[in-house]
N, C-alpha and C positions, 0 to 999 in steps of 0.2 A: 770818285768818278770817273770814267777812262773817257778818254776826248779822242776824237775820231780826229785821223792824219787830215790837214788843210788839204783842200784841192787844187789841183795847181793852175797857177794864174793861166787866162788865154780867152779865148772868143768863147771857150764854153760856158767857163767861169760869169764871164761876164752877160750869158745869156741865162745861166740859173738864175742870178743876183734880180735881173729886170723881172723873170718870170715871178721871183716868188715874192719881189716888193709889190707890183703889181696886183699878185693875189692879193695883199693884205692891203690895196688901196692905198700907198704909198709910190707917189714919183722920184723920182732919182736926186731932178733939180731942187726939189723943196728940203729931202731929205739933207743934200749937201748946202744949202742956205740956210736952214738950222744951225751947222756947223761951221759955216762960214768959212768951206771952203768950195772949191767949183767943181762941178759935174764932170768938165774935162780933167781936171787932174784925179779925179776918184776915177776917170775909164783908164787911168795910165796905169793907177792900182789895179785893177780888173785885169788888164791885159795885161801886166805886169812886166811891163815900161818902166818904170819906178820900183824896186824891193828893199828901200830903204826900211830901216825903224818907225819910222813916223808912215809910211804906205800901207805896211804889214799891220801896224794898231787901227789904224784907220780902214785896212779893209776886214779886218775881222769883226770891228764894231759894223760895220755894214753887212758883212755877214749875220752878224748873232741878229741885227734889226730888223733882217728881212724876211728871217726864220732859218736859223743855222741845219735844220732836218729838213725841211722844202730846198734849200739851196744845195746840199748834200743829194740829196735824193735826184733833183732835177740831173744834177750834173752824173752821179753816177750812170741816168738812164742812158743820158749819151753817150757815156761811155761805153757801156754795153750793147749799144745799137750798132758804132763805130765798132767794137771788134767783132759781132755778126757779120759787119759788112765786110771783114778784114777775111771774115774765114770762107766766106763765099766767094770774095776774089782769088785767095788762093787754093784752094777746092781744085 
């Protein structure tokens, strides 16, 4: 099975993950508590402030648990919105 590329860490990825978690009825704090990691630490991963091997593994697990398809869909939508805004600005 072909794997889609990982989205770039940052505000848009963070928002996409939070929206996908909310849609599944999962609170970030509970997800973190179940894994013995602080939500502050996980936020550094979603925003790309820490990009080491452990953070990448945790972020990948978070995206999977949130629903990879939903996260990527929300993230892609945001990118397309930004591209449209840029095109209007550049015209």
